[in-house]
N, C-alpha and C positions, 0 to 999 in steps of 0.2 A: 367352916370358918369359926374361929373361937370368938368369944366375947371381946377379947382385947383387940382383935383385928377389926371386928365390927365397929367398936368404939373409935378406933384410929381412923377408919374410913369416914365416919360421921363427923369427926373433928376436922378432918382434912377438907370436907365439903363446906363446913361452916367458916373456916379461916379463909380470908382472901388470898389469892395466889401472890407470893412474894415476887416482886419484879427486881431483877438484879441490875438492869441498866435501862436508862432512858424512860420514855413514856411520859404521860401527863401526870403531874403531881399537883396537889392543891397548893395554890400560892405561887406557882412558878409562872414564868413568862412575863411579858410586858404588862405594866399596869394600864388599866383602861383610861382613855382620854375622855373625860366626861363632857368637856366643852365640844368635842366633835360629835358626840352622841346628841347633845342638845342643839346642835347646829347654831351655836352662838359665835359671833366673831370674837377673836381674842381682844382683850382690852389693851390698848397701847398707852404708853406713858403720856402721849399728847392728849388723849381723851381724859386721863386722870388729872393732869395739870390744868386742863381747860376749866375744870370745875372749881379750882382753888386760885386764890390770889397768891402768886409766887412771892412777891415782895413781902407780903404780910407773913407768909410761911417762914421765909428766911429770917425775917426780923424776930419772929417769936423764938426761933432756934438760937439766935444770937443773944436774946435776953433770957434764956432759960436759967433756972436755978442752978443746974449742974454745971460746974466749971469744965468738966470733961466734954459735955455736949457743946458748950460755947467754943472751946478750943478746937474741937474737931470740925465744927461748922466753919469757923474762921479759916482753918487750914484748907478745907475743901474749896471754899470760895476763892481763896488766894491762889490755890493751884489751878483752878479753872480760869482765873483772870490772867495769871502770869505764866502758866504752864508749869508742869512738874520739874523740879531741878534734876539735873543729871545725877545718877547714882555714883558716888565716889567709890573707886576701887583701889584698895591698898594691897599691893603684892609684896610679900616679904620672903626672904630666903632665896636660894639659888635654884636654878633649874638643873636637875641632874643630867638630863640628856644633852644639855649644851656643853658639858664638860667632857663628854666622851669623845674619843678620837677614833676616826675610821681606820680600821686595820684591815688591809687587804690580806686575805688568807694566803695568797701566793707569796707575799712579802714577809710573812712571819717566819718562814724557814730560812731567810737570809741572815748572814752574820752582820755585825756592825760594819766591818770593812767593806763587805759587798754593798751594804746600804749607802755608805759614803761614796763608793764608785758610781752607783746608780744616780745619786743626787748630783754628782758632778756632770754626768752625761746628760741628765735632763736639763741642767742649767745651760749647757752648750747648745742643746737642741731648741731651747726656748726662743721665742721671737725677740729680736733686739728691742730695746726701749725706744720709744718714739722721741725724736728730738724735741726740746721744749719749744713751745710756740712763742715767738717774740711779737710784741706789739709793734705796729708800723710806726716808724719815726716821723712820717709825713705829718701826722696830726700835731705833733709837738712843734714842728717847723712852722705850720700855719699859725699857731697861737703866738709864737715869737714875732712873726711878721706883723700881726695885727697890733701887738703891744708897741712895736716901734713906730707905727704910724701915728 
C-alpha cells in the first residue's frame, strides 16, 4: 500500500460516515415539554385572573396613554358585550359557469332543422299545463250575507 492509500484510509476513519437519508440529527424531532418533566399542572386563565382585579385591569387599559391600546380595548369589550358583527361580503362580477349552456354531445351533430323538429316533438310529449286553481266563491257569498244582516 502506498502512502496515499494509507493516508486516505486514516482520513476515512476520522471522518464520520455520511448519512444519506433519515436517522437522528441534532435539533430534530419534537421539542421537550418541560412542564411535563417538572410534573407541574398547566396554568389556566382562571388561576391567572384570580390573582388580579379584572375591573381595575380593564380600567387601566381604557385609561392608557396610547390611543391604539384604548381603542383596541374598547373594541374588544364591545365585541364581547354585543357579539362580533357579521362580516360583510361584497360579490362583484359575473359567474362564468352560470352562463355556460349544457350541450349534449349527441345533439351537436344535428342541424338546425332537426333541432326544431325535436323541439316540436318534445313540446307535444310534455305534460299538459295544470288548470288554474280558482278560489271558492262560497267565502264571498258568506261575507255578503253577513253585511246584509
